[in-house]
N, C-alpha and C positions, 0 to 999 in steps of 0.2 A: 689490146691497148689497156683496157680497163683492168684486166687481170695483172698486167705488169705494174700498173700504178698501185694496185692493192698489195702486191707482193712487196713493193718498195716501202710502202707505209708500214707493213708488218715488220720488215727488217729494221726500219728506223725505230719503231716502238720497242722492239726487243733490245736494240742497241742502247736506247735511252734507259730501259729498265736495268740492263747490265751495269751501266754507268752509275745509276742511282743505287743499285745493290752494292757495288764496290765502294761507293762513297759511304753508305750506311755501315758496311763492314769495317771500313777504316775508322769511322767514328766510334763504332762499338769497341774496336780494338784499342783505340786511344783512351776511351773511358775506362776500360779494364786496366790498361797500363797505369793510368793516373791513380785509380783506386788502389792497385797493388803497391805502387810506389809510395803512395801516401801512408799505407799501412806499415810498410817497411820503415819509412822515415819516422813515423809516429812511434814505432817500437824502439827505434834507435834513440830518438829524443827522450823517450820515457826511461830507457836504460841509462842514458847519460845523466838525466836529471836525478835518477835514483842514486847513481854513483856520486855525483856532486853533492846531492843532499846528505849523503852519509859522511862526506868528508868536510864540507863547509858548514861551520856552525852559524847560528844567527848573527853573531858578531862578525864572522867572516863575510857573510852576505852584505851586512851593513858597510863593511870596509870596501867591498867590491863596488857597491853603489856609489860610495863617496869617491872612489878612484875615477870611475867613469864620468860622473857629473863634474868633478873638479877639472879633469882634463878637457872635457868638452867646453865647459864654461870658460876656462882659462884661455884656450886657444881661440874660441869664437869671440869672446869679449876683450881679449888682450889683457887678461887679469893675471899678472905674474904670480901673485900669491896663490891663486887657485891652481896654477900649473905646478908650482912647487909642492903644494899639498897633495895633488893628485899623484905625482911621481913618488912622493914619500910613502903614500898609502900603497902604491904598487910595489915599492921596495919591501915594505913590511909583509905583503902577501907572498912575495918571492922568497923572502927569508923563512917565512912560516912553512912554505912548501918543502924546504930543505929538511925540516924535521921529520917529514913523512917518508923520505927516501930510504930504501932498504927494507929488509924482511926481518921479522922477529922469529928467531929460531928456538925460542924457549919451549920446554915441555911444561904444561900447566895442568894440574890435577885438582879435583874437588872431592872432599871426603867428609862424611858425617859418621861419628861414632855409632849412632843409632838413628834410624829414621822414624822412630815412634817414641813420643814422650807424652807425659800427662800435662795438662794445662798448668802453667806456673813453674814447671821444672826447667832447669838450665839445659839449653840445647846448643852446644858448640859445634862449629864447623871449621874445617881447615882447608886452606888453599896452599898448594905447594908449587913453587916455581923452580925449575931445574934447567941448568945449562948443559945440553947434550953435545955441544960442539967442542972443537979443539981450541977455540979462541975465546977471549973475554967478550962478554956481551954487555951492552949498556943497561942502565936501569930502566924499568918500565912500570907504568901504572896498571894495576889490576883492579877490575870492577866485578862485583858479584851481586846480581839482582837477588834480593831477599824479600819475597812477597812484593809489596808495593814500594819497598825501600831499596836502598843501594848501599852496599859495603865497598869501600875503596881502600886500596893498599898501595904503598909505594915499594916495589921490589928493588933492591939495590943492584948495582953492577955485579955480575957473577963471573968468577973464573971458570974454566973448563971443568965440568963435573960437579960444580958447587950447587947447593940447593938452599932455597929460602922458603920458610913457612910462616904463615900468618893465621891466627885464630880469630874467628868472629863468633858472636853469640846471636842466635836467632830469637827474636821476641816470641814468647809463648804465653802471653797474658790472656789470649783468647783461643778457644778451641777452633780448629780448622785444618785445612791442608795448605801448607806453605810451600810454594814453589821456590826452589833455590837454584840459581844459575840461569842459563849457562855462563861460565866464567869467560870473561873477555879481557884482553890486554889492549891498552890504548897508547898510541903515540900521538902527541899533540905539541903544538908550539907553546911557549910560556904564556903568550897573551890569550890563547884560547880561540884563535880564528879558524884553525884547521885541526881535524883529528881523524885518526884512522884506527879502526877496530879490527881485532882478530878474535874469533870465537873459538874456544878450546874445548873444555870439558862439557859433557852433557848436563842437562838440568836434573835435579833430584827433587823429590817430594818429601817433606817432613810432615808426618801425621801427628797433630796435636790432639791427643785423646781427651775426652771429657773426664772429669774427676768422678770416680765411682767409689762406693763404700761397700764393705763386707756386710751383707745382710744375713740373717739367720737362715740355716738350711730349712727348706720347706718339705722335708721328707716325712714329717709327722704332723698330725693335727690339720694344718691347712691344706696340704697336698699329700695324698697317700700315693706312694710310688711303688715301693718294692712289692708289697702284697696287693696293692691296688684295691679297687672296688670291684667285686666279682659281678659279672653279667649273667644273663640267663643262657648264654651260648655255651654249649658243651664242647670240650676238646679232649684230645688224648693225653696232653701233657700241659701242666701249668702248676700253680701253687695251691689254689683253692680246691680241696677234695670234695667230690660230689657224691659218688656212689660206686658200687661194684656191678659189673655186668659180665655176661659170658663172652668168652674170647671169640672173635670173628677173624677170618683171614685178612691180613693186612695190619692188624694191631701190632704194636711194638712189644717185644718180649720183655723189655725192662719194666713194663707196666703190669706184668702178671703179679697177682697177689697170691703168693704160694701157700699161705696158711688157709685161705679160703678155698684155694684149689684142692688142698688135701682133704678138707672137710666135705666138699661137695662132690669130689670125684671128677670134676670138669674144670677146664681152665677158666679162671676169673681174672678180669683186668680192672684196673682202677680207671675211673672216669672223673674228669675235673671240670669245674666252671672256669671259663675263660676270664682272666682278669684284664682290666683295661689300664694300660700304662698311661700315666698322666702326660698330657700334651699342653704346654703352656703357650699362649699367644699373647704377645705384647704389641699393642698398637699405639704408635706415637703420632699425634696430630702435628702437622707442619703448617697449619693455617695461621696467618697473622692474626685473624680475628679471635682465635682461641687463647691468646696470651695478652696480658696487659703490658708487660715489659719484656725486654730482652733477657733479663735475669730470670724471669719465670721460665722462659724457653730453655735456657741453659740448665736450670734445675730439672726440667722434664727430660732433657737428653741424658743427664747424669743418672736419673732414676731409671730410665730405659736401659742404660748400660749396666747398672747394678743388678737389675732383675735378670737380664739376659746372661750375664756372667755367672750369677748364682745358679741359674738353671743348668748351665754347662758344667759347673763344678759338681752339681748333684747328678750329672749324667742323665738329665732329662731331655726329652724331645722339646725343643723350643723353636718358635717362629717369631720373628720380629718384622713388623711391617710399618710403613710410614705413608703419609698422604702423598699422592702423586699430584703433579701440577697440570692443570688444563692448559694446553698450548694457546698462544695468543690468537692463532688463526681459527681455532675451533669455534663453531657457532653455538655450541651448548656445552655444559659441564661434562667432562669425561670422568666417569666413575672408574677409577683404577687406583691401585696401591703399589708402592714400591717395596719389594721384599729385600730386607737387609741380610747379609751373609751371616749364617750361624755355624759355619764350618769350625770356627775356633774363636777364642776370646779376642785375639788380635784382629781378625777379619771383621768381627762385629764392631769393634771400637774404631777401626779404620772407616767403616761406612758411617758411623755416628759422627766422626770428625767432620764429614763433609755435608751433613744435613743442615739446611737453612729454612727459615720460614718463608712463605710466599703468599701473596694475596690471592692467587688463583688456586692454591692447594685445597684439597677437600677438607671440610670441617669434620669434627669428631663423629657426628651421627652418620654422615656419608661414608667416612672411613670404616666405621663399624659395619655398615651395610656391605661394603665390599669384602671386608675381612671375614664376615660370617659365611660367605659363599663357599669357603673351604675350611670348615670346622670339623671335619671328620676326625674323631678321636680327641678333640679338644675338651679339656676338663676345666681349665681356668683361663680367663681372659683378663688382662690388665689393660685398661684404657687410660692413656696418659695425656693430660691436657693442662691448660692454664686456668686462671681464676675467672675468666670471662665466660666460660661455659656454664650455662644455667642448669638447674636441677631437671628441668623439663628436657633439655637436650641430652643430659646424661641418661635419663630414663628411656628416651627415644633410642639412644645408641645401644642400650642394654637389651631392648626388646628384639633386636635383630638376631640374637643368639638363641639357640633352642633350649628347652628345659633340660636341667641337669648340668648345664654349664655355669660355673660360678663366675660372675662378672664383678670385677673390682675396678672402680674408677679412682685413679690417683690424680688429685687436683693439686697442681703446684702453684701455691700462693706465697710469694716471697715474704718472709717475716711473720707469717700467720701462725697462730697457735695450732699445733697438730690435733686432729680430731678424726674419729671414726664413727660413721653413722650409717644407718640403713635407709635406703629410699626404695620402697617396694622390695624387689628381689635383688637389688643392687647394693653393694657395699661401696661407700664413698669415703676414701681416705684423703684427708687434706694435710699437706706437709708444707712447712715454711722453710725448712732447711733439709739438706740431704740426710743429715743424721736422724731427722724425724722418721724417715723411711725405715731405718734400721730398728728404732725403738718401737714404732707402730706395728711393724710386722712381727716383732718378738711378742708383743702383747696379743696380737691377733692369733698367733700360733699357740699361745698359752690358753686361749679361751676355747 
């Protein structure tokens, strides 16, 4: 009897557990369904809100609110004028929506005659609208984002195959990289409550290069390049002759000195001192603290470009580096430098078009420390900064480079009288205008 009661209790307990488990399972399934449904509804609502937000302008939203409030207040309070105002607003919204019906079948293109200009030069752009269909298309408004601005055009109604072009001018009063486009066409009602956009051509970048100046070639005097400064390393072929020695297997036959060979009766070959080809390093500080004004920084960028381009024209090896910026999340200063492209004149000026000062960028002494870590073969270093850098900081920056490396600091002080002075083993050249760099280097080369 006792065993029967016990078995019955166990069965009841198991049955109760199954019921509770099924209930919990249904509850869990219900929760999962609610979560998934909420996510789907949320995405649908967000998508609808995005579509509506792209079509309805602030004025349209205001008119929609007026419509709802007027109709509710009019019918609840029995206010006839409010009902009339509400239906009038609704009619305006309905009429405005008719302007958005249909598809724009235009072909729209964007073109720039050149994507590189010098600051201050004229930079035109052209937008072309063509009707590729067999029917007449209505007029359309064309918008072209130009940097932070917007160029707007009204394209007329076009017959089949017709084309309409508009020219706009990109502002180039300041150096930089100006994004242009993408071009979009807009259909909107006359009041401006609703608008619909179509994006056509891809965006383009216009590089506004800094102004540079032709400075004297540094192939003589200041920088010895072709014949270079001979080192104590001996080599089998170079320019600086050192001595004659007996031929050993592996020597090049073109270096055999035949007159000496005839006199001695054994092969004699020429031996040379290895010459060092000049390697120029230009370091540009991007720290806000190193410049008193924006004009000083623009002068520094122009000086950097002038030196780099001159070195390329002289077929010299040149490296151009700029201060790197410490990320906001970093707990301490990150010592690194950004290397600008020296593949060609255009690539260097493209990179210089995009440089900007930053509060967290390395200052000149730290930049010099980073740049000095890769000075193999470097013969001349140009450190470029603004007027706020002290003589002590300049000397500190110069000490990072080994002996035998000529360090020249170019201090950009807008409007200052140009000067050249020595601070220990450092040459400090102060320029007030870009033309001062040309004249000062010419004098330096003559000394």
